[in-house]
Biopython code that builds the backbone (N, CA, C, O; Angstrom):
import numpy as np
from Bio.PDB.StructureBuilder import StructureBuilder

atoms = [
    (1, "MET", "N", (3.884, 12.494, -11.513)),
    (1, "MET", "CA", (5.263, 12.230, -11.227)),
    (1, "MET", "C", (5.976, 11.840, -12.517)),
    (1, "MET", "O", (5.479, 11.006, -13.274)),
    (2, "MET", "N", (7.112, 12.423, -12.765)),
    (2, "MET", "CA", (7.858, 12.139, -13.988)),
    (2, "MET", "C", (8.694, 10.876, -13.813)),
    (2, "MET", "O", (9.421, 10.754, -12.827)),
    (3, "PRO", "N", (8.604, 9.934, -14.754)),
    (3, "PRO", "CA", (9.438, 8.741, -14.665)),
    (3, "PRO", "C", (10.889, 9.074, -14.974)),
    (3, "PRO", "O", (11.182, 9.979, -15.756)),
    (4, "ARG", "N", (11.774, 8.341, -14.358)),
    (4, "ARG", "CA", (13.199, 8.525, -14.605)),
    (4, "ARG", "C", (13.674, 7.354, -15.456)),
    (4, "ARG", "O", (13.522, 6.198, -15.061)),
    (5, "ARG", "N", (14.237, 7.640, -16.602)),
    (5, "ARG", "CA", (14.686, 6.589, -17.516)),
    (5, "ARG", "C", (15.989, 6.007, -16.984)),
    (5, "ARG", "O", (16.958, 6.735, -16.768)),
    (6, "ILE", "N", (16.010, 4.720, -16.777)),
    (6, "ILE", "CA", (17.193, 4.007, -16.321)),
    (6, "ILE", "C", (17.459, 2.898, -17.325)),
    (6, "ILE", "O", (16.704, 1.930, -17.403)),
    (7, "THR", "N", (18.513, 3.036, -18.078)),
    (7, "THR", "CA", (18.862, 2.136, -19.190)),
    (7, "THR", "C", (17.590, 1.791, -19.953)),
    (7, "THR", "O", (17.013, 2.661, -20.606)),
    (8, "ASN", "N", (17.142, 0.544, -19.884)),
    (8, "ASN", "CA", (15.934, 0.164, -20.613)),
    (8, "ASN", "C", (14.733, 0.018, -19.678)),
    (8, "ASN", "O", (13.706, -0.537, -20.068)),
    (9, "LYS", "N", (14.859, 0.513, -18.452)),
    (9, "LYS", "CA", (13.779, 0.409, -17.479)),
    (9, "LYS", "C", (13.316, 1.802, -17.096)),
    (9, "LYS", "O", (14.059, 2.775, -17.224)),
    (10, "VAL", "N", (12.094, 1.886, -16.631)),
    (10, "VAL", "CA", (11.573, 3.144, -16.125)),
    (10, "VAL", "C", (11.239, 2.930, -14.664)),
    (10, "VAL", "O", (10.452, 2.047, -14.322)),
    (11, "ALA", "N", (11.839, 3.740, -13.796)),
    (11, "ALA", "CA", (11.585, 3.632, -12.359)),
    (11, "ALA", "C", (10.921, 4.915, -11.885)),
    (11, "ALA", "O", (11.394, 6.012, -12.182)),
    (12, "THR", "N", (9.849, 4.781, -11.163)),
    (12, "THR", "CA", (9.167, 5.939, -10.611)),
    (12, "THR", "C", (8.966, 5.723, -9.131)),
    (12, "THR", "O", (8.857, 4.587, -8.668)),
    (13, "ALA", "N", (8.919, 6.799, -8.400)),
    (13, "ALA", "CA", (8.617, 6.731, -6.980)),
    (13, "ALA", "C", (7.107, 6.891, -6.844)),
    (13, "ALA", "O", (6.552, 7.917, -7.236)),
    (14, "HIS", "N", (6.457, 5.899, -6.300)),
    (14, "HIS", "CA", (5.017, 5.938, -6.126)),
    (14, "HIS", "C", (4.692, 6.322, -4.688)),
    (14, "HIS", "O", (5.356, 5.875, -3.753)),
    (15, "SER", "N", (3.687, 7.136, -4.523)),
    (15, "SER", "CA", (3.261, 7.520, -3.185)),
    (15, "SER", "C", (2.768, 6.305, -2.420)),
    (15, "SER", "O", (2.188, 5.385, -2.996)),
    (16, "CYS", "N", (3.002, 6.315, -1.138)),
    (16, "CYS", "CA", (2.540, 5.237, -0.270)),
    (16, "CYS", "C", (1.017, 5.160, -0.347)),
    (16, "CYS", "O", (0.321, 6.173, -0.282)),
    (17, "SER", "N", (0.524, 3.947, -0.486)),
    (17, "SER", "CA", (-0.921, 3.764, -0.621)),
    (17, "SER", "C", (-1.659, 3.984, 0.692)),
    (17, "SER", "O", (-2.864, 4.232, 0.682)),
    (18, "ARG", "N", (-0.976, 3.900, 1.797)),
    (18, "ARG", "CA", (-1.644, 4.055, 3.088)),
    (18, "ARG", "C", (-1.745, 5.523, 3.516)),
    (18, "ARG", "O", (-2.806, 5.966, 3.956)),
    (19, "CYS", "N", (-0.654, 6.275, 3.390)),
    (19, "CYS", "CA", (-0.664, 7.666, 3.869)),
    (19, "CYS", "C", (-0.810, 8.680, 2.738)),
    (19, "CYS", "O", (-0.916, 9.879, 2.995)),
    (20, "GLY", "N", (-0.817, 8.213, 1.491)),
    (20, "GLY", "CA", (-0.971, 9.111, 0.353)),
    (20, "GLY", "C", (0.277, 9.909, 0.030)),
    (20, "GLY", "O", (0.212, 10.882, -0.722)),
    (21, "GLY", "N", (1.420, 9.508, 0.591)),
    (21, "GLY", "CA", (2.671, 10.190, 0.296)),
    (21, "GLY", "C", (3.103, 11.205, 1.331)),
    (21, "GLY", "O", (4.174, 11.798, 1.205)),
    (22, "SER", "N", (2.294, 11.415, 2.347)),
    (22, "SER", "CA", (2.657, 12.404, 3.364)),
    (22, "SER", "C", (3.625, 11.839, 4.399)),
    (22, "SER", "O", (4.383, 12.588, 5.016)),
    (23, "GLY", "N", (3.603, 10.528, 4.588)),
    (23, "GLY", "CA", (4.455, 9.911, 5.605)),
    (23, "GLY", "C", (3.827, 9.909, 6.984)),
    (23, "GLY", "O", (4.368, 9.323, 7.922)),
    (24, "HIS", "N", (2.679, 10.569, 7.103)),
    (24, "HIS", "CA", (1.983, 10.653, 8.393)),
    (24, "HIS", "C", (0.496, 10.371, 8.209)),
    (24, "HIS", "O", (-0.065, 10.571, 7.131)),
    (25, "MET", "N", (-0.117, 9.910, 9.270)),
    (25, "MET", "CA", (-1.558, 9.655, 9.267)),
    (25, "MET", "C", (-2.175, 10.455, 10.407)),
    (25, "MET", "O", (-1.952, 10.159, 11.581)),
    (26, "SER", "N", (-2.952, 11.469, 10.046)),
    (26, "SER", "CA", (-3.477, 12.401, 11.047)),
    (26, "SER", "C", (-4.372, 11.732, 12.078)),
    (26, "SER", "O", (-4.428, 12.189, 13.220)),
    (27, "GLY", "N", (-5.061, 10.684, 11.721)),
    (27, "GLY", "CA", (-5.940, 10.000, 12.662)),
    (27, "GLY", "C", (-5.202, 9.171, 13.697)),
    (27, "GLY", "O", (-5.807, 8.654, 14.636)),
    (28, "TYR", "N", (-3.896, 9.047, 13.523)),
    (28, "TYR", "CA", (-3.095, 8.229, 14.431)),
    (28, "TYR", "C", (-1.969, 9.028, 15.073)),
    (28, "TYR", "O", (-0.886, 8.495, 15.314)),
    (29, "GLN", "N", (-2.217, 10.292, 15.347)),
    (29, "GLN", "CA", (-1.199, 11.133, 15.989)),
    (29, "GLN", "C", (-0.806, 10.601, 17.364)),
    (29, "GLN", "O", (0.294, 10.869, 17.846)),
    (30, "HIS", "N", (-1.705, 9.848, 17.994)),
    (30, "HIS", "CA", (-1.438, 9.312, 19.327)),
    (30, "HIS", "C", (-0.533, 8.077, 19.296)),
    (30, "HIS", "O", (-0.090, 7.615, 20.347)),
    (31, "VAL", "N", (-0.252, 7.535, 18.100)),
    (31, "VAL", "CA", (0.612, 6.364, 17.964)),
    (31, "VAL", "C", (1.891, 6.797, 17.253)),
    (31, "VAL", "O", (1.872, 7.032, 16.045)),
    (32, "GLN", "N", (2.966, 6.901, 17.959)),
    (32, "GLN", "CA", (4.271, 7.316, 17.438)),
    (32, "GLN", "C", (4.193, 8.566, 16.569)),
    (32, "GLN", "O", (4.840, 8.654, 15.526)),
    (33, "GLY", "N", (3.406, 9.511, 17.007)),
    (33, "GLY", "CA", (3.305, 10.790, 16.317)),
    (33, "GLY", "C", (2.630, 10.731, 14.966)),
    (33, "GLY", "O", (2.717, 11.684, 14.192)),
    (34, "GLY", "N", (1.956, 9.626, 14.663)),
    (34, "GLY", "CA", (1.235, 9.500, 13.403)),
    (34, "GLY", "C", (2.079, 9.060, 12.225)),
    (34, "GLY", "O", (1.625, 9.136, 11.084)),
    (35, "VAL", "N", (3.304, 8.597, 12.475)),
    (35, "VAL", "CA", (4.171, 8.141, 11.385)),
    (35, "VAL", "C", (3.550, 6.906, 10.734)),
    (35, "VAL", "O", (3.112, 5.987, 11.427)),
    (36, "CYS", "N", (3.515, 6.886, 9.423)),
    (36, "CYS", "CA", (2.963, 5.765, 8.678)),
    (36, "CYS", "C", (3.873, 4.553, 8.834)),
    (36, "CYS", "O", (5.075, 4.637, 8.587)),
    (37, "PHE", "N", (3.298, 3.426, 9.245)),
    (37, "PHE", "CA", (4.088, 2.210, 9.431)),
    (37, "PHE", "C", (4.412, 1.516, 8.111)),
    (37, "PHE", "O", (5.384, 0.765, 8.036)),
    (38, "ARG", "N", (3.623, 1.752, 7.080)),
    (38, "ARG", "CA", (3.888, 1.099, 5.787)),
    (38, "ARG", "C", (5.174, 1.622, 5.162)),
    (38, "ARG", "O", (5.996, 0.836, 4.690)),
    (39, "CYS", "N", (5.356, 2.925, 5.153)),
    (39, "CYS", "CA", (6.521, 3.522, 4.502)),
    (39, "CYS", "C", (7.545, 4.071, 5.487)),
    (39, "CYS", "O", (8.545, 4.660, 5.075)),
    (40, "ASP", "N", (7.308, 3.887, 6.779)),
    (40, "ASP", "CA", (8.181, 4.409, 7.841)),
    (40, "ASP", "C", (8.388, 5.915, 7.739)),
    (40, "ASP", "O", (9.462, 6.424, 8.060)),
    (41, "GLY", "N", (7.367, 6.617, 7.295)),
    (41, "GLY", "CA", (7.420, 8.071, 7.230)),
    (41, "GLY", "C", (8.072, 8.629, 5.975)),
    (41, "GLY", "O", (8.185, 9.847, 5.834)),
    (42, "ALA", "N", (8.502, 7.768, 5.061)),
    (42, "ALA", "CA", (9.167, 8.243, 3.837)),
    (42, "ALA", "C", (8.178, 8.768, 2.804)),
    (42, "ALA", "O", (8.536, 9.620, 1.991)),
    (43, "GLY", "N", (6.948, 8.279, 2.821)),
    (43, "GLY", "CA", (5.940, 8.722, 1.860)),
    (43, "GLY", "C", (5.996, 8.003, 0.529)),
    (43, "GLY", "O", (5.210, 8.306, -0.369)),
    (44, "VAL", "N", (6.912, 7.052, 0.383)),
    (44, "VAL", "CA", (7.087, 6.314, -0.865)),
    (44, "VAL", "C", (6.714, 4.862, -0.626)),
    (44, "VAL", "O", (7.104, 4.272, 0.381)),
    (45, "ASP", "N", (5.951, 4.280, -1.560)),
    (45, "ASP", "CA", (5.542, 2.886, -1.429)),
    (45, "ASP", "C", (6.788, 2.001, -1.370)),
    (45, "ASP", "O", (7.606, 2.037, -2.288)),
    (46, "PRO", "N", (6.945, 1.216, -0.316)),
    (46, "PRO", "CA", (8.160, 0.416, -0.150)),
    (46, "PRO", "C", (8.413, -0.576, -1.280)),
    (46, "PRO", "O", (9.570, -0.810, -1.628)),
    (47, "ALA", "N", (7.388, -1.159, -1.856)),
    (47, "ALA", "CA", (7.573, -2.119, -2.942)),
    (47, "ALA", "C", (8.177, -1.436, -4.165)),
    (47, "ALA", "O", (9.068, -1.995, -4.806)),
    (48, "HIS", "N", (7.713, -0.258, -4.491)),
    (48, "HIS", "CA", (8.228, 0.466, -5.645)),
    (48, "HIS", "C", (9.595, 1.066, -5.348)),
    (48, "HIS", "O", (10.426, 1.187, -6.248)),
    (49, "ALA", "N", (9.835, 1.437, -4.111)),
    (49, "ALA", "CA", (11.132, 2.000, -3.744)),
    (49, "ALA", "C", (12.233, 0.963, -3.921)),
    (49, "ALA", "O", (13.322, 1.296, -4.388)),
    (50, "GLU", "N", (11.969, -0.281, -3.558)),
    (50, "GLU", "CA", (12.954, -1.350, -3.720)),
    (50, "GLU", "C", (13.257, -1.594, -5.195)),
    (50, "GLU", "O", (14.414, -1.800, -5.560)),
    (51, "ALA", "N", (12.241, -1.572, -6.037)),
    (51, "ALA", "CA", (12.445, -1.785, -7.474)),
    (51, "ALA", "C", (13.274, -0.658, -8.070)),
    (51, "ALA", "O", (14.160, -0.906, -8.888)),
    (52, "ALA", "N", (12.999, 0.572, -7.671)),
    (52, "ALA", "CA", (13.756, 1.713, -8.175)),
    (52, "ALA", "C", (15.199, 1.649, -7.697)),
    (52, "ALA", "O", (16.114, 1.958, -8.459)),
    (53, "LYS", "N", (15.417, 1.252, -6.449)),
    (53, "LYS", "CA", (16.767, 1.137, -5.909)),
    (53, "LYS", "C", (17.560, 0.072, -6.665)),
    (53, "LYS", "O", (18.723, 0.289, -7.005)),
    (54, "ALA", "N", (16.937, -1.071, -6.928)),
    (54, "ALA", "CA", (17.605, -2.144, -7.659)),
    (54, "ALA", "C", (17.975, -1.694, -9.068)),
    (54, "ALA", "O", (19.052, -2.026, -9.562)),
    (55, "ALA", "N", (17.101, -0.949, -9.710)),
    (55, "ALA", "CA", (17.378, -0.455, -11.062)),
    (55, "ALA", "C", (18.539, 0.532, -11.056)),
    (55, "ALA", "O", (19.380, 0.502, -11.954)),
    (56, "ARG", "N", (18.596, 1.413, -10.046)),
    (56, "ARG", "CA", (19.701, 2.366, -9.937)),
    (56, "ARG", "C", (21.026, 1.633, -9.705)),
    (56, "ARG", "O", (22.045, 1.980, -10.303)),
    (57, "GLU", "N", (21.006, 0.624, -8.838)),
    (57, "GLU", "CA", (22.227, -0.137, -8.570)),
    (57, "GLU", "C", (22.709, -0.860, -9.824)),
    (57, "GLU", "O", (23.910, -0.924, -10.086)),
    (58, "GLU", "N", (21.775, -1.403, -10.594)),
    (58, "GLU", "CA", (22.140, -2.076, -11.844)),
    (58, "GLU", "C", (22.751, -1.088, -12.818)),
    (58, "GLU", "O", (23.746, -1.392, -13.476)),
    (59, "GLU", "N", (22.153, 0.104, -12.914)),
    (59, "GLU", "CA", (22.687, 1.128, -13.820)),
    (59, "GLU", "C", (24.103, 1.524, -13.400)),
    (59, "GLU", "O", (24.976, 1.702, -14.249)),
    (60, "ASN", "N", (24.328, 1.661, -12.094)),
    (60, "ASN", "CA", (25.652, 2.052, -11.612)),
    (60, "ASN", "C", (26.693, 0.960, -11.884)),
    (60, "ASN", "O", (27.834, 1.267, -12.230)),
    (61, "SER", "N", (26.309, -0.298, -11.731)),
    (61, "SER", "CA", (27.264, -1.377, -11.981)),
    (61, "SER", "C", (27.589, -1.502, -13.467)),
    (61, "SER", "O", (28.722, -1.820, -13.829)),
    (62, "VAL", "N", (26.610, -1.255, -14.323)),
    (62, "VAL", "CA", (26.848, -1.289, -15.769)),
    (62, "VAL", "C", (27.760, -0.139, -16.156)),
    (62, "VAL", "O", (28.664, -0.322, -16.972)),
    (63, "ALA", "N", (27.545, 1.040, -15.590)),
    (63, "ALA", "CA", (28.370, 2.198, -15.896)),
    (63, "ALA", "C", (29.800, 1.990, -15.399)),
    (63, "ALA", "O", (30.751, 2.385, -16.073)),
    (64, "ALA", "N", (29.961, 1.372, -14.223)),
    (64, "ALA", "CA", (31.291, 1.114, -13.695)),
    (64, "ALA", "C", (32.030, 0.077, -14.543)),
    (64, "ALA", "O", (33.243, 0.184, -14.725)),
    (65, "ALA", "N", (31.330, -0.903, -15.054)),
    (65, "ALA", "CA", (31.940, -1.931, -15.888)),
    (65, "ALA", "C", (32.378, -1.355, -17.244)),
    (65, "ALA", "O", (33.336, -1.838, -17.847)),
    (66, "ALA", "N", (31.675, -0.329, -17.711)),
    (66, "ALA", "CA", (31.988, 0.276, -19.001)),
    (66, "ALA", "C", (33.233, 1.146, -18.938)),
    (66, "ALA", "O", (33.850, 1.428, -19.966)),
    (67, "GLU", "N", (33.606, 1.576, -17.732)),
    (67, "GLU", "CA", (34.764, 2.483, -17.599)),
    (67, "GLU", "C", (36.046, 1.781, -17.676)),
    (67, "GLU", "O", (37.100, 2.410, -17.580)),
]
sb = StructureBuilder()
sb.init_structure("model")
sb.init_model(0)
sb.init_chain("A")
sb.init_seg("    ")
for serial, (resi, resn, name, xyz) in enumerate(atoms, 1):
    if name == "N":
        sb.init_residue(resn, " ", resi, " ")
    sb.init_atom(name, np.array(xyz, "f"), 0.0, 1.0, " ", f" {name:<3s}", serial, name[0])
structure = sb.get_structure()
């Protein structure tokens, strides 16, 4: 996965550690269609997704302040 440079930070989307990035768990098709509860089917590790979102918001606020 290629990192995305955000000002002086690097944010990457990491695959969910439970489902491996698929968003589904084949062994649990009988429970809500096998949707991964850790990432809610997104396939991205929630802890890393929050960090990337915060970095993007910071970049946007800095860019808006510069205008």
